[in-house]
N, C-alpha and C positions, 0 to 999 in steps of 0.2 A: 468530565464533561457528560451531563445525562443528555436524555434524547430532547428532552421538554427545553431545555438550554440552548440546543440547537438553532441555528438558525436556518431558515426555508433556503433547502439546495447547497446546504452549510455540507453534509454527511458524503456527500458525492467528490469534494476535495479532498476528503482525510485522506492519509496514505501510512502505510506500516514502511516506516522505512527501515526495519531489518530487511525486509523482502528485498526491496530497492540495492541494499547494500549485499545483500545475496547474489543477486544478478550481477553484479558487476565480475562478481565470480565464474558465473555461469557463462556471461559472454570472454568473458577473456579464456576460456576452457576453448568458445565455441570458434576462436578466430584464429585458434593451433590447427594446424594438420596433424595432429595425434595428442597421445597424452604427453603432460606436463610433467615436470618436477616440483614441489610446491614452490621455490622460491620464485619460479620462472609466474603461477600463474599469483601468487602474492604482488609481484612487482608490475605485473598486466592490470591487475586489480586496484592497485594504488594504495594496497593496503597492508600492514605486518603479518609474516609468515603466519604468526600463532593465531592472529584474528581469521586470516584466509582459511586454516586448517580447522578452525571449529566449524564452519561454513560446509568446509566439506565432509566432516564427518557426518552433519547430519545430511547431505546430498546422499553422502553412498547408501545412508541407514534408508533410504525412501527412494533408492534405487535410480535415482538422477545421475550419480558417479560412480566411478569406482576406482580402487587402487591395486595397482599390478603388484602380485605379492616380490617377482623379481628385481624390478627396477623401483620399486615405491613412486611410481609416476601416476598422477591419476587424471583419468578420463570420465567419457559420458557412459553410464548404464544403461540396461536393459530399457529402463523405463523412461529413458529422456529419448530412444528409441522411437518406445512406442507412441510417445508425444507425436516426435516428427512426421509419421505414418501419420498419424491423426490427424494432425492436421494437414498433412498434402492432401488427406482424401476428403478435407472438406472445402479447399478449394475448388473454385468455380472459375476458370477465365472467362468465359461468358457474363457471367452476374456481376462480377469485379468491373468488367469492361465498360456497364453499361454507361456509369458515370461518367467514365472520362472520355469517353466517344462523345457522351453530350457537353461535357467541357469543354471537348478540342473544335466542335461544331460551333460551342457560342462563341469562342477564342475569334474562329477564321472565317465563318459564315460557310463553309465548303461542307458540304457531305460528307459522312465520316463511315467506316465500317471495320469490322474485325472479320478476321480468316481464319480457316485453320487447316490443317494439311488434312484430304482424306484419300481416298485410293485413287481418282483421279484428276486429283491437285488440288489448289487451295481454294473453298470454298466460303461464300460470305454467310458466319451465322447472324450475325447485328448488326445494326445498321441505325445511324440518325439520319435524313435527309437534311441537307442546305439548302439555304440562301440564294444560293450562287452556281447552282449545278443545271442551271436550266430546266432544258426537255426529256435530258437524262437518267433515264432510272435506276435506282440501285435493287438488285432484286436479291432477296435471302433464296439463298441455295444454290446462288451463279458461282459457276466453278471459271475461274481466273486462269489463263494459260500459264503457264510456268515460266515459260525461258520470254517474254515479251511483255509482261504487266509487273507496273510496279510489285506488287504483291508477292507474283509467284519468284520475281527474281530476289526478295527476301528471303524466300525460302531456299529458292536453288542453292544460294551463300553460306546460308546456316543449318541446314538439315544436313543430315548427314548423305552423302552420295546415293547409299545402298536405296534408299525408301524416294528417290525422285529420279533414278534411274529408268523406271519402265517411262514415266509419263515424259523425261526429257529423249529418250529415245524416239516415242512416237512421233512427238513434237518437232523433232530435228529429221526424221525420216519425210513428214507433211510438208515442210519448207523447204528439202529436197527437190519435192515431184512438183512445190507449185513454180511454174515460169516467174522471172523476175517484174516481168509489166503485166503481172496478171496475178501478183498475191494481193490477198484479201487484206490481211495487217500491212498499217501504214505502218510500223515501227521498223529498221531493217531486221533483215531475216536471219536465225538463229540457225547456222547448219553445220559448225565444225566444233569440235574441241574445243581451238581457240577463240571462238566467238563468245563459247561458255565461260572461258577463265579469265577475258576482256570482262564480262559481266561482274562476275564472282570480286575482281580485284578491284575496280569500282565502288561493289557493294562494298563491300570492307573497310575501302582505305574511307568512304563518305559515313558510314552507317545509316544505311539510307539508300531507298532506290528512288529514281522519280524516273517517269517515263511522258511521253508528250506525244500526243495524236497517233498513241499503240493499236490500240481497241476503237477508239471512237474520236473520229475526226474534232479537231476545236478543242479535247481535253486531255487535260492532263490528271496525273496521278501520281503521290508522294507515300511510299511505306516504309513502316520502320519494323522491327522486328523485337519481338515479347517473349525474353526469357521466363525458364521456371527457377527450383531451388536449387534445378542441379548445374546449370548454366545452360540448358537446351532450350532450345529453339520452340514455344506451345504456339504463336500466334502470331500475325502480321496485324498491326494496325495502319487504315490506309486514309489517305485525306484526298479526295476526286472535284475536280473544278474546274472553270474554263479555262485553257491553255493560255489565255491572255493576262488571267488574273494571279493564278498561280505562278505560273512561269515568268509575271512580269514581277512589280514593287511587293507585292506581299509573297513570294517565293521564301526569303528567307526568315521573317518572321513566323510563316505555317511552316515551313520543316521544322524550325527552335519547339515550335509549341506540340509538333506531333513528338517529333522525339521526348521532349519533357513528358509526353502525357504515357509515353510506351515505358521511358523509364519508372514512374510512378507505377503501374501497372507491372509489370518487372517485380519490383521491391515487394510489393503485395505479395507474389508470388512465390516471395523465397528467395530470389533470386541473389541477395544478399549483397555486399558491399562492394564484388567486385567487379558484378554488373553493374548496380546503379555509376561506377565508377566509369564506365565504359560508354554510359549513356550521358554524363556531362562532357565528356569527353566528344561525345559525338556533337552532343548540340556547339560547342566551342567552334567545332570544323566548320558550322553552316556560319557564321557568322561573316561579314568584311571587313577587312583588315579596318574600316574607319566605325566599326560597332562596336569591335573592341575597350 
């Protein structure tokens, strides 16, 4: 077909089938834990070994794949590694999150924000104000408590203990110094390793954290983790609003919308199938029996 014979916009829909077929081989290799024999790659790609071999020969020539000279198994080559590193360098969780934060705010009506881990704890780096957040303002740069905020508890659960140790110890020491009736925080005090263990167990079981009247009276927050290509937490996505609304009839739908948004962002950051499946499992846990 010549260019003049094409209908307007038709060129954008045309595809090269051989490339799509070749990616079946690449996806089969990506799903494996290491180099595979030809027969396994062909089976996973759904094609005869002879056809898979032709693609592998081309991939080896371009550096996408390599063949182990001893076992004959095929794995990803040097250029595939370079492509992966280049993709990682181009990822910007804050930029990617803006669309999800806006969609989440529109779906729930509540304020939404994204937090990244810093030296002093989780700091808010992006936000969308909500219709139902009342007079409470979400400030960019605000550092949230690790132990008593929903956002902080997500990082406490999924971040390596060595990274949270200093903040964790400081907050526990401050909580011990406070008299029970003079504590400024409305949340239960976290002063022991057992208190932290309970928080971590709850967040891992639910897949999200929820706090009510913790930092600000009459407000509730729900936070979910965002993972990257390595399965490590890189951010937390949070919904904030009135405790009477979030902790009331809208709690289930709001939690599901939050977890779905965090899952989409994780997938965009290369979290992969396992992380996506985990996010789906989290969402199913939030549904009441009658809603299944």
